[in-house]
C-alpha positions in Angstrom: 17.4 166.1 59.8 13.9 164.6 59.5 14.0 163.3 63.0 14.9 166.7 64.4 12.0 168.3 62.5 9.6 165.6 63.6 10.7 166.1 67.2 10.2 169.9 67.0 6.8 169.4 65.4 5.6 167.1 68.1 7.0 169.5 70.8 5.1 172.4 69.2 1.9 170.4 69.1 2.2 169.3 72.7 3.0 172.9 73.9 0.1 174.3 71.9 -2.3 171.6 73.2 -1.3 172.5 76.8 -2.2 176.1 76.2 -5.5 175.3 74.5 -6.7 172.9 77.1 -5.9 175.2 80.0 -8.2 178.0 78.9 -11.7 176.6 79.6 -11.2 176.0 83.4 -12.7 179.4 84.2 -16.0 178.8 82.6 -17.8 177.0 85.5 -18.6 180.0 87.6 -19.7 181.9 84.5 -21.9 178.9 83.5 -23.6 178.9 87.0 -24.2 182.7 86.9 -25.3 182.6 83.3 -27.8 179.9 84.1 -29.3 181.8 87.0 -29.6 184.9 84.8 -31.2 182.9 81.9 -33.9 181.5 84.2 -34.8 185.0 85.4 -32.8 185.8 88.5 -30.9 189.0 89.2 -27.4 187.7 90.0 -25.6 189.8 92.6 -22.4 189.4 94.6 -23.8 186.7 96.9 -25.2 184.5 94.2 -21.9 184.8 92.2 -20.0 184.0 95.3 -22.1 180.8 95.8 -21.2 179.8 92.2 -17.5 180.4 92.9 -17.8 178.1 96.0 -19.3 175.4 93.8 -16.3 175.6 91.4 -13.4 176.0 93.8 -14.2 174.1 97.0 -14.4 170.4 97.4 -18.0 169.5 97.8 -18.8 173.1 97.1 -21.9 172.3 95.0 -23.8 171.3 98.2 -22.9 174.6 100.0 -23.7 176.5 96.8 -27.1 174.9 96.6 -27.9 175.9 100.2 -26.7 179.5 99.8 -28.7 180.0 96.6 -31.8 178.6 98.2 -31.3 180.9 101.2 -31.2 183.8 98.6 -34.6 182.7 97.3 -33.6 180.6 94.3 -35.9 177.7 93.6 -34.4 174.3 94.5 -34.3 172.9 91.0 -32.6 176.1 89.7 -30.1 176.1 92.6 -29.2 172.4 91.9 -28.8 173.0 88.2 -26.7 176.2 88.7 -24.4 174.6 91.2 -24.0 171.5 89.1 -22.8 173.7 86.3 -20.6 175.6 88.7 -18.9 172.5 89.9 -18.2 171.0 86.5 
């Protein structure tokens, strides 16, 4: 009986852990957008899209950086935002 309870307990912990660790994956785009907002930029659709590119495309931080700079974001701010977006 103890072995059955122990196995069920471990299974519950593993299942709960999988649910808990899956949640933070969406934070990167929000971190990028939030950073831009915090340093004084108005973040519209194009800037938010650049942040999404950083998160979801392989090598997307480089493209994100170029897109944000084309929108008038200072280089250091673009680099920081896109690094956050890619993490």
